[in-house]
Phi, psi and omega in degrees: 000150187263177177246137176253135171242107175283139185072026186286355175263003179277185183299294181293318183304316182293324176291323177297316179300316178303314182295321179293321178294323177295333177281354180093010181283152166271127191236129172254143176234134168238129183205137180269001175063021178289319173238343173278177183214139174299333179299331180291335185237005184304323182288353183263349186292339178281352180274121182295346180266005180252132182226129181242135175235122173279113184189172187247141177290351173279343177275091187297325181294315179292320179296321179300315182298314182293318183291338180294342180269353196241158176242348177224144180228121168264108185266096180252345184298128182190162167279121188229162177094131184303315184298315180297318180297318180294321185285328185220070184294327182294315178296322178302309181297317182297309182295314188287328182269302182295320180297317179294321177300318177301314181299314182293318180296318180285328175299319177297319181300318186258005176070036181271145168274143186237133167255112179268118176277107175258201188212154175295341179302334184295339178291338176070226185286154180276096181280350181266358178059041176071017184259339187225138176289149183289130178247154182300341180267359178292150175289157176264127182232100184255155178264187183263344180295150184296341178300339179277359179297324177296311180299318180296318180296320179287327175295319177298320176304316180297316179296320175303309184298316181291328177291322178294324177293312185289315185271325187250348181078017179290121180288114182216140176233143189246130179245117174270102187275125173270173188315119181247139189227146175166185178302148178083353178285136182251145177278357189302324187260015174105011182285122195285318185296307178298330177295311179300314184295314179297317179298320181294316182292331182266001178073019178271161175303135175274115189265113177261122180276137183075209182268357177080001181275353179295140187253134178223172171225155186228135186244138177292137186301326178296324177291320178296316180297316179299322179294317181298315180294320178299318179293324179291318189274344182274121180288155175088006181258002184301140179082001183260158177245135182225134169289138175232117182175196177239138185260023178270109185278152174202145175281156180294327175298312178298323178299316179300314180293324180291319177297316178303316181292316185287340177262358184053043186269150173262012182297144174277144175266121186241137181260127183245124179301147180303319183294333177282326181281318189236355183098176183292158174068018179281134176245136176247163178264127184286327185216126177210099179225138185272148162272117184252021181293327183293314180288331175297317180288326185286317185229008180073025183291138173206127179303142182263340182240136172274181186297319179299318178297321178296312182296322178302317182288320179293318180298315179297318178300313182292324176299314180293321180296314180294327177296316179298317181294331183280348183281000000 
């Protein structure tokens, strides 16, 4: 039986598909290419164990057909990125809630194990005032602004998944993914690292939203993929929630200066008010760094790259990409 990756043409999804194929798995991908790209998986079409279906997880008939071939599902398909969520909150809610319900219902029908990709956004506001890393047992605290619709939809996904496990016995494990970085990530939907790197390499102003004092951590995509596979393959984790990320904190302002230094860029660092970047009533999270002790204990997970190592690889990837585009 094969493995299904929903959203497998996306940034994390395409790297996950590569890793699964290297493990000898037969892999199916369903992706509507709204935020994913065929370019991310073009090099995989020559592999006889790779199968791609252009389709939407809201299309239950097409999803049913693909899932009937599979015994495991990595459910990554979702509306993602702060900019996309702010611009189209209704679509965000529809895809993330109805689409996930379709995946869970069909997984139960075909006896599939599910890895649900959730997000650090579900933690919502920083109730610890930047003093404590987010733990899986922390309460969820969301605001009233529509930007929290994404977090709310993914929280509902988690409750759906846990309810299917408790009431129906569907084997499912939940991964709350913190900021993941690597090749193929696009800045179009608000991803900060590729945006900073591209701006620095092109000599454009490096745009920091807000005052830059907000704290984040960044995880290498290879480490995230390794964690997802580990959570799927390790028995006894069903019904559990795990943070997936790197616990090395940095302010966005410091990140901008580090990118500028590592690219030897002459770019100016410019501060852009949130209302100018995302519109009125936008709320940001001041501090979001994971406690990864639970996943470390469960599967021996430990990030392999620190932030400098991640940035070196992203900068080199973007340099090569811009070189190709300039020819």
